[in-house]
DOTI-779064 format. One line per 4 residues: their letters; for each residue x, y, z of C-alpha. Coordinates in nm, 4 decimals. Each point is the difference from the previous one (the first is absolute). Example, Ala and Ser with C-alpha at 12.3 -4.5 7.8 and 13.67 -1.06 7.14 Angstrom:
residues 2
as = 1.2300:-0.4500:0.7800; 0.1370:0.3440:-0.0660
This chain:
residues 352
maaa = 0.0000:0.0000:0.0000; 0.1385:0.3434:-0.0956; 0.1108:0.2240:0.2847; -0.2291:0.2902:0.0841
kklk = 0.1062:0.3324:-0.1459; 0.1784:0.2149:0.2558; -0.1904:0.3202:0.0653; 0.1730:0.3323:-0.0566
fkds = -0.0592:0.3446:0.1441; -0.1691:0.1110:-0.3222; -0.2460:-0.2908:0.0365; -0.0939:0.1209:0.3486
valh = -0.0460:0.3557:-0.1298; -0.2246:-0.1178:-0.2839; -0.2144:-0.2262:0.2218; -0.0263:0.2704:0.2673
salq = -0.1363:0.2411:-0.2592; -0.2449:-0.2595:-0.1353; -0.1282:-0.0868:0.3472; -0.0464:0.3669:0.0836
gdir = -0.2183:0.0297:-0.3089; -0.2074:-0.3063:0.0939; -0.0494:0.1133:0.3589; -0.1019:0.3535:-0.0974
sgrf = -0.2456:-0.1488:-0.2503; -0.1589:-0.2174:0.2702; 0.1372:-0.3321:-0.1252; 0.0999:-0.1897:0.3145
apiy = 0.1362:-0.3478:0.0762; -0.0931:-0.2033:0.3121; 0.3652:-0.0249:0.1096; 0.3023:0.2246:-0.0469
llmg = 0.3423:-0.1338:0.0901; 0.2348:0.2980:-0.0181; 0.3582:-0.1036:0.0695; 0.3606:0.0893:-0.0706
kesy = 0.3017:0.1965:0.1148; -0.1003:0.3363:-0.1473; -0.2604:0.1342:0.2404; -0.1266:0.3068:-0.1869
fids = -0.2192:-0.1834:-0.2509; -0.1379:-0.2311:0.2695; -0.0949:0.2928:0.2230; -0.1430:0.1871:-0.2980
ltdl = -0.2312:-0.2856:-0.0984; -0.0962:-0.0751:0.3613; -0.0968:0.3632:0.0579; -0.1904:0.0183:-0.3283
lass = -0.1957:-0.3162:0.0829; -0.0761:0.1289:0.3500; -0.1468:0.3197:-0.1432; -0.1806:-0.1588:-0.2968
llpe = -0.1590:-0.3268:0.1100; -0.2614:0.1544:0.2282; -0.1792:0.3325:0.0242; 0.1458:0.2114:0.2797
eera = -0.3118:-0.0384:0.2158; 0.0324:-0.3828:-0.0026; 0.3688:-0.0275:0.0890; -0.0521:0.0381:0.3733
fnqi = -0.1890:-0.3289:0.0259; 0.0866:-0.1962:-0.3159; 0.3734:0.0652:-0.0353; 0.2308:-0.1846:0.2390
vvyg = 0.3721:0.0773:0.0134; 0.2243:-0.2401:0.1915; 0.3778:-0.0150:0.0449; 0.1970:-0.3198:-0.0400
kdsn = 0.1934:0.0214:0.3261; -0.3181:0.0632:0.2025; -0.2254:-0.2600:-0.1641; -0.0340:-0.3713:-0.0665
vgqi = -0.1222:-0.1907:-0.3019; -0.3105:-0.1363:0.1713; -0.1168:0.3477:0.0959; 0.0523:0.1303:-0.3544
infa = -0.1896:-0.2906:-0.1563; -0.2914:0.0643:0.2368; -0.0043:0.3661:-0.1030; 0.0092:-0.0928:-0.3686
rqmp = -0.2852:-0.2514:0.0299; -0.2405:0.2223:0.1881; -0.2807:0.1735:-0.1901; 0.0067:0.3736:-0.0672
mmgg = -0.1959:0.1981:0.2574; -0.1601:0.2167:-0.2666; 0.0428:0.0168:-0.3743; 0.1289:-0.2791:-0.2196
rqvv = 0.3721:-0.0135:0.0793; 0.2507:0.0035:0.2812; 0.3745:0.0559:-0.0206; 0.2760:-0.1630:0.2063
iikd = 0.3466:0.1524:-0.0349; 0.3050:-0.1723:0.1493; 0.2854:0.2467:0.0388; 0.3556:-0.1143:0.0773
aaal = -0.1124:-0.3496:-0.0997; 0.3616:-0.1212:-0.0021; -0.0177:0.0093:0.3813; -0.3082:-0.2274:0.0114
rnid = 0.0864:-0.3386:0.1494; -0.1014:-0.3075:-0.2022; -0.1204:0.2154:-0.2878; -0.0142:-0.3078:-0.2250
qlsl = -0.3065:-0.1083:0.1974; -0.1940:0.2813:-0.1667; -0.0381:-0.2571:-0.2782; -0.2885:-0.1380:0.2080
ytas = -0.1824:0.3187:-0.1022; 0.1423:0.0687:-0.3462; -0.1015:-0.3506:-0.1146; -0.3615:0.1173:0.0231
pspt = -0.0203:0.3768:0.0514; -0.3212:0.1698:0.1066; -0.1847:0.1661:-0.2902; -0.0753:0.3004:0.2223
tvlv = 0.3568:0.0661:0.1185; 0.3041:0.1561:-0.1616; 0.3201:-0.1113:0.1742; 0.3103:0.2168:-0.0461
isyk = 0.3326:-0.1500:0.1108; 0.2765:0.2612:0.0197; 0.3204:-0.2048:0.0196; 0.2926:0.2427:-0.0137
ggti = 0.3691:-0.0814:0.0145; -0.0072:-0.3348:-0.1756; -0.2169:-0.2470:-0.1887; -0.2170:-0.2970:0.0906
dkrt = 0.1343:-0.3344:-0.1226; -0.1591:-0.0569:-0.3402; -0.0177:-0.3749:0.0653; -0.2437:0.0389:0.2905
alyk = -0.3736:-0.0568:-0.0188; -0.0567:0.3565:0.1210; 0.1886:0.1536:-0.2910; -0.1547:-0.2314:-0.2594
qcek = -0.3531:0.0665:0.1262; 0.0523:0.3775:0.0077; 0.1279:-0.0170:-0.3562; -0.2937:-0.2163:-0.1110
vgiv = -0.2916:0.1933:0.1491; 0.1463:0.3447:0.0610; 0.2809:0.2392:-0.0881; 0.3659:-0.0537:0.0819
fesv = 0.2189:0.3081:-0.0293; 0.3752:-0.0268:0.0491; 0.1868:0.3261:0.0551; 0.3545:-0.0372:-0.1336
epyd = 0.2818:0.2305:0.1078; 0.1483:0.2095:-0.2817; 0.3585:0.0006:-0.1133; 0.1787:0.3339:0.0214
neig = -0.0317:0.0614:-0.3735; -0.3782:-0.0551:0.0094; -0.0742:0.2802:0.2450; 0.0575:0.2902:-0.2391
pwle = -0.2318:-0.1174:-0.2815; -0.2696:-0.0972:0.2517; 0.0188:0.3340:0.1826; -0.0088:0.1968:-0.3242
gfir = -0.3152:-0.1874:-0.1036; -0.1535:0.0389:0.3469; 0.0506:0.3767:-0.0146; -0.1250:0.0196:-0.3598
akgi = -0.3213:-0.1749:0.1050; -0.0632:0.2974:0.2297; 0.0142:0.2335:-0.2998; 0.3467:0.1321:0.0845
qiep = 0.3377:-0.0248:-0.1732; 0.3373:-0.0189:0.1769; 0.3274:0.1164:-0.1475; 0.2665:-0.2723:-0.0284
ralv = 0.2362:0.1569:0.2535; -0.2761:0.0268:0.2598; -0.0979:-0.3624:-0.0641; 0.3566:-0.1184:0.0565
mlte = 0.0284:0.2081:0.3189; -0.3033:-0.1819:0.1389; 0.1012:-0.3500:-0.1062; 0.3648:0.0349:0.1042
nlgk = -0.0806:0.1398:0.3439; -0.3223:-0.1731:0.1062; 0.1040:-0.3593:-0.0697; -0.2489:-0.2545:-0.1301
eitk = -0.2555:-0.0168:0.2801; -0.3169:0.0967:-0.1853; -0.1869:0.1088:0.3139; 0.2741:0.2483:0.0878
ivse = 0.0211:0.1313:-0.3567; -0.3772:0.0544:-0.0237; -0.0058:0.1689:0.3416; 0.2732:0.2452:-0.1023
ldkl = -0.1662:0.0587:-0.3352; -0.3338:0.0745:0.1681; 0.1768:0.2497:0.2239; 0.1622:0.1604:-0.3024
ltyl = -0.3292:0.0277:-0.1906; -0.1683:0.1530:0.3040; 0.2508:0.2847:0.0073; 0.0040:0.0713:-0.3727
pegt = -0.2111:0.2942:-0.1213; -0.3436:-0.0875:-0.1322; 0.0096:-0.0627:-0.3723; 0.3591:-0.1280:-0.0050
trit = 0.0482:-0.2319:-0.2957; 0.3751:-0.0714:0.0205; 0.2205:-0.0937:0.2943; 0.3490:0.1493:-0.0158
addv = 0.3253:-0.0660:0.1846; -0.0559:0.3248:0.1902; -0.3410:-0.1297:0.1152; 0.1600:-0.3183:0.1338
erni = 0.2773:0.1876:0.1788; -0.2339:0.2579:0.1526; -0.2752:-0.2350:0.1175; 0.1714:-0.3332:0.0733
gisk = 0.3389:0.1245:0.1143; 0.2119:-0.1806:-0.2578; 0.2758:0.2305:-0.1196; 0.0048:0.0351:-0.3773
dfnv = 0.3723:0.0778:0.0129; 0.1331:-0.2309:0.2730; -0.1373:-0.3498:-0.0448; 0.1266:-0.3351:-0.1249
fell = -0.1332:0.0607:-0.3502; 0.1983:0.3243:-0.0265; 0.3091:-0.1800:0.1289; -0.0312:-0.2536:-0.2805
ssfa = -0.0567:0.2777:-0.2527; 0.3207:0.1651:0.1146; 0.1910:-0.3190:-0.0880; -0.1353:0.0177:-0.3555
agdm = 0.1140:0.3621:-0.0261; 0.3409:-0.0819:0.1449; -0.0462:0.2752:0.2601; 0.2069:-0.1268:0.2925
rrsl = -0.0418:0.3203:0.2001; -0.3787:-0.0246:-0.0208; 0.0104:-0.3724:0.0830; 0.2002:0.0693:0.3158
mige = -0.2333:0.2826:0.1020; -0.3126:-0.2142:-0.0467; 0.1649:-0.2963:0.1741; 0.0857:0.2146:0.3016
hlmq = -0.3585:0.1292:0.0159; -0.1462:-0.3503:-0.0276; 0.2094:-0.1328:0.2866; -0.0984:0.2708:0.2498
nara = -0.2936:-0.2027:0.1336; 0.0531:-0.3318:-0.1763; 0.0186:-0.3415:0.1621; 0.1620:-0.1743:-0.2965
lptg = 0.1886:0.0621:-0.3201; -0.2152:-0.0036:-0.3172; 0.2062:-0.2869:-0.1425; -0.3072:-0.1819:-0.1328
eifg = -0.1171:0.3002:-0.2017; 0.3489:0.0648:-0.1356; 0.0376:-0.3689:-0.0919; -0.3322:0.0049:-0.1858
yfqk = 0.1119:0.3079:-0.1914; 0.3292:-0.1491:-0.1146; -0.1728:-0.3280:-0.0772; -0.2044:0.1897:-0.2601
ifii = 0.3199:0.1552:-0.1356; 0.1483:-0.3494:-0.0296; -0.3008:-0.1117:-0.2064; 0.0310:0.2964:-0.2381
nykr = 0.3700:-0.0668:-0.0512; -0.0623:-0.3708:-0.0506; -0.2706:0.0649:-0.2603; 0.2382:0.2316:-0.1847
wesk = 0.2705:-0.2678:0.0121; -0.2433:-0.2624:-0.1353; -0.0885:0.2235:-0.2933; 0.3627:0.0886:-0.0788
yrga = 0.1683:-0.3379:0.0409; -0.2761:-0.2592:-0.0390; -0.2118:0.1628:-0.2656; -0.3072:0.0163:0.2225
pvts = -0.2698:0.2490:-0.1067; 0.0363:0.3459:0.1538; -0.2381:0.0293:0.2940; -0.2512:0.2799:-0.0541
dnel = -0.0456:0.2672:0.2632; -0.3485:-0.1262:0.0859; 0.1252:-0.3569:0.0380; 0.2963:0.1177:0.2058
aqll = -0.2147:0.2116:0.2329; -0.2323:-0.2961:0.0532; 0.2929:-0.2345:0.0604; 0.1499:0.2358:0.2577
gvhp = -0.3346:0.0774:0.1596; 0.0533:0.3765:-0.0278; -0.2065:0.2885:-0.1324; 0.1028:0.0723:-0.3626
fflg = 0.0502:0.3641:0.1019; 0.3137:-0.1019:0.1916; 0.1470:-0.2407:-0.2532; 0.2372:0.2628:-0.1394
eykq = 0.1506:0.0483:0.3437; 0.0624:-0.3730:0.0393; 0.1658:-0.0094:-0.3418; 0.2197:0.2914:0.1046
aaar = 0.1008:-0.1888:0.3142; 0.0730:-0.3157:-0.2033; 0.2395:0.1940:-0.2200; 0.1758:0.1304:0.3113
fpnk = 0.0134:-0.3355:0.1796; 0.0980:-0.2944:-0.2249; -0.0676:-0.3422:0.1478; 0.3596:-0.0394:0.1143
kvfh = -0.0636:0.2907:0.2373; -0.3488:-0.1271:0.0820; 0.1421:-0.3318:0.1241; 0.2394:0.1940:0.2227
ifdl = -0.2898:0.2079:0.1342; -0.1930:-0.3182:0.0826; 0.2987:-0.1139:0.2077; 0.0108:0.3384:0.1738
lrey = -0.3698:-0.0167:0.0825; 0.0356:-0.3450:0.1553; 0.2969:0.1202:0.2058; -0.1696:0.3168:0.1230
dmrs = -0.3285:-0.1744:0.0671; 0.1835:-0.2324:0.2409; 0.1952:0.2870:0.1533; -0.3223:0.1965:0.0553
kgig = -0.1264:-0.2987:0.1995; 0.3032:0.0084:0.2287; 0.2296:-0.2477:-0.1751; 0.3508:0.1470:-0.0149
tgsa = -0.1265:0.3537:0.0443; 0.2085:0.1135:0.2951; -0.1205:0.3393:0.1178; -0.1169:0.1251:-0.3410
tlgv = -0.3453:0.1595:-0.0040; -0.2549:-0.0480:-0.2763; 0.0916:0.3451:-0.1274; 0.3660:-0.0944:-0.0305
lmre = -0.0853:-0.3296:-0.1680; -0.2290:0.1761:-0.2456; 0.2699:0.2497:-0.0920; 0.2563:-0.2777:-0.0507
lilk = -0.2405:-0.2000:-0.2154; -0.0835:0.2948:-0.2263; 0.3665:0.0915:-0.0439; 0.0887:-0.3592:-0.0913
iyiq = -0.2853:-0.0192:-0.2520; 0.1541:0.2966:-0.1821; 0.3673:-0.0736:0.0554; 0.0714:-0.3464:-0.1382
């Protein structure tokens, strides 16, 4: 039997959007199993179901919310099997379901769910074993939604689309400032974006780098993205200045971000080598941007950096990053501070 296709972040995004449409249109399933490591989409669907399944005046007596750590399976099954007090439907929502002991025993209910109950299982932080009766029954009679964590290069395109859906554009530099500084936790990104949109003047149709700096507190001049840009420009003085600023309140060196940057440079150089020495077709800019996972707007900068750092230097930089990553964690550091280590690393990247 063929192995099941592994879900990707884009699959979660697409299914989340489809389920939102169904729920808002009043098309409901008897069971929703919402699970996965990325919590934002699970919370979003749980909240939408809680506000859509029943009229507001019925929620007080026909909507039951329980928490996994404070409940047991028997109690939840009893809630799910009872008749609605008024109206034609009741709703049982299990929050923090991953903390529910013996959750597999919910299969005693999901094998034959009540036609007057909608059961919502919010299982954040992991997934239910797909071999269990509970999972198979939820999949057969209800909706199973798995929220997959994104890779770093998937955040930017998703966020750009998320903002566009609100009728707003975002300039590429502002987009990179958000993605480079907020990580890949969707809940945090959306929270910061909501804060930003709240402070923007009414009628704003484009988010700029100045907007991000002013309202979220991310410097448009002194951030990791600008440090990487300074490498492409060969501006050692600016690199050192940004590095010093970054380390003022930092807890770690940005070795991961720098590694990812030079990894992209390695790919550009390798593709050029393939075309020159192996006769491979020249990679188009669109293909290259997609391969690197970067906005096409910044491709010229990466090409500039690739011309400045041939792969012989890139390999040396990889070695430096491994060395300084260990030193930043206390291995062979001596009394050097993060600021000193950062300065040394930048100087060695330039002086090879």
